[in-house]
N, C-alpha and C positions, 0 to 999 in steps of 0.2 A: 765438749766432754764426751768421751766414748760411752756407749751403752754397755751395760753389763748383762750377760746371759748366763744361765745355768743349763747345761745339757747333760741329762743323766744317761748312763750307758754309752759313754763317749769313746770307749777304747777300741771299738770296731764297728763295721757295718754302717748303718744309717747315721748313728750318733757320731761316729768319727768323721764322716763326710760332712755332716751339718756343722760340726765344730770347725773343721777346716774352712768351709765356705763362710761362716760367720766371722772368723778371724780375718779373712780376706776382705770382708765388708767393713772392717774397722771395729768390731765388737771386742770387748774384753770377755773372756770365757772362763768359767769354772766347769771343767768336765769331770764326770764321776765314773768310777768303776769300783767293783768290789775290792780290788787290791789297792786302788789308788794309783796304780802304775799305768800310765798311758804313754804311748810312743810320742816322743818330743816333736812338737810342731815347729820348733825353731822360732817361736814367737813369744816375746816377753809378756804379751797380753793373755797368755794361756796359763792356767793353773789347774792341776789335777788334785782331787780329793777322794778319799775313800768313802764309799756309800754302798751298803748292802740293804736293799729295800726289804729283805725278809727278816731283818733284825731291828726292832724298835730302838735298841741302844745305839745302833749305827746311825739311824735317822736322827736321833736326839743329838748325837755328837756332831754330825754334819751341820745341823741347824745352829748349834751353839757356835761353831766356827764362823758361820755367816753372820750371826748376830754380834759376836764379839769383835768381828772385823768391821762392823757397821757397814756391811755391804748392802747396797740398794740394787734391787734386781729390776731390770726393764723387761726381760724375757725369760720365762721358764719353759723349757721343752722337756716334758716327761716322756723320754724315749725308751728308757730301760724297761725290758720286759723279757719274759721267757715263754717257751712253748714246748715243754717236754712231751706233751701228748699229741702234738700235731701229727695228723695222719692215722691216729689210733681210733678205732670205732667205739670203744667203751671206756668210761672213766675208771681211773685207778687211784686209790686213796693218796699215795705219796705224791704223784705228779699233780693230782688235783689240788692238794693242799698247797704245794709250793707255788703253783701258778697263781692261785688266789692271793697268797701272801705277798707276792711280788707285784703282780699286774694290777691288783685292786687295793688291798689293805695298805701295802707299803707306799704306793703312789699317792693314795688319798691322804694318809697321815703326813707324808712329806709335804705335800702341797698345802695342807691346812696350816702346818707349822711355819711355812715360808710366806704366807700371805701378808703378814705385817712387814715383811722386808721388800715386798714388791711395790714399786712406785705407782702413784696415780697415773692412769693411762697405760700401765704395763699390760703385757700379754702372757697368757698361759696357753701352750699348745700341747695337747695330749695325743701322742702317737697311738692311734687305735688300729682298727682293721675292718675292712668290709665283712670279714668273717664274724664280726660282732653285730652286724645288722640283722635284725629279726626279719625285716622285709625281704632281704636277699638270701635268707637261709633256705637252701634246698638239699643240703647233705646232712649226715648224722655223725660225722667224725669230729675229732678234736674238741671234745665236750668242754673241758676245762678252759682251753684257750678261747673258744667262742664265747663262753659265759663270762670270762674275765673281761673281754673287750666290750661285751654288752653292758656289763656293770660300769666299766670306765666311761662308756658313752653316757649312761645315765648320770654319773657323777659330773661329767662335763656339762650336761644340761642343767642340773641342779645348781652347780656353782655359777654358771653363766647367769642364772636368774638372781642368785643371791648377791653377787658383787658387780653386777653389770654397770653400775654408776661409777665404779673405780677401776676395775680391771676387766679386760675382755678375755673370754675363754672359748676355745674351739677344739674339736677333735679332728684328726686327719688320718685317712687311709693312705699310707705311703706308696701303695702299689705292690706288685709282686716283685720283691727285691732279692738280689743275689747275696744272701747272708747265710750264716751258719745256724740260724734258728730252727731250720727243718732239713731233713735229708735231701729234699728236692731243691734246696735253695740255689744250687749251682745252675739249675735250668730256668731260673726266673727271668722275666723280661727286662727288668731294669737293673742297672748297676747302682750301688749306693750313691755314687756321685750324681747320677741322673735323677734318682729319687730326691736327693737333697736339693737339687736345683729347682725341682717342681714344688717341693715343700716351701722353700724360701720365696718363690714367686708368689705363692698363695699368701704367705705370711706378710709380704710387703705390699701386695696389690689388691688382694681380694678378701682378706681376713675379716670375718664378721662374728660378733659375739653370738655364741650358741650354735655355731655351724658344725656340721659333720661333712667333711670335704674329701673327695677322691682326687688325690694328687696325680694319679696315673691318667685318669680319663678327664681330669679338669672339670668335674661337675660336682654339684651338691648331692650328697647321699641321703636316702631315707634311713631313719633310725631302725 
């Protein structure tokens, strides 16, 4: 029987690459985007659904579709995230609020509501960032983004402690990847496909409950 995965933010970048690679590995995938429209992978095992993490009503509607379909999840990849203040020195109210709403509140609420649909022995992988590591923080830019990833890391650790006997949870830094999340994304070291390959290598071979892993350098990170 094929394993079922949910990948949030699957319409582009890392999420799109992860979805493509997981389909090639034989998974059934539900990919999400705000519009629910994702470029066709030409695979009957792919289904796209609308999900806006900034809106509790959208989260509730998405979860109802999972529950009503009696879908059992083997893998949840919380990839969706935004970074409107990346590169900015000072916090700004609108971008600060939207970043926290999506990267923290929405991700946490979605995950909590999906826990009952995740199978025993399932996995949750939160796509975080080295920029959320307090130990590695040497700069002062991107306040909301950094704080949101620090909060996501804390949630990862809390959740890994709470459900460790049923589901394993880890956070991962995907590396500096060529995406549209920041203005300098085109200059990044890794393509989405390269990042996806490293993430899945970790997921399949090195995944440990409570981890914070650097997929680019292939090492465990300090929180």
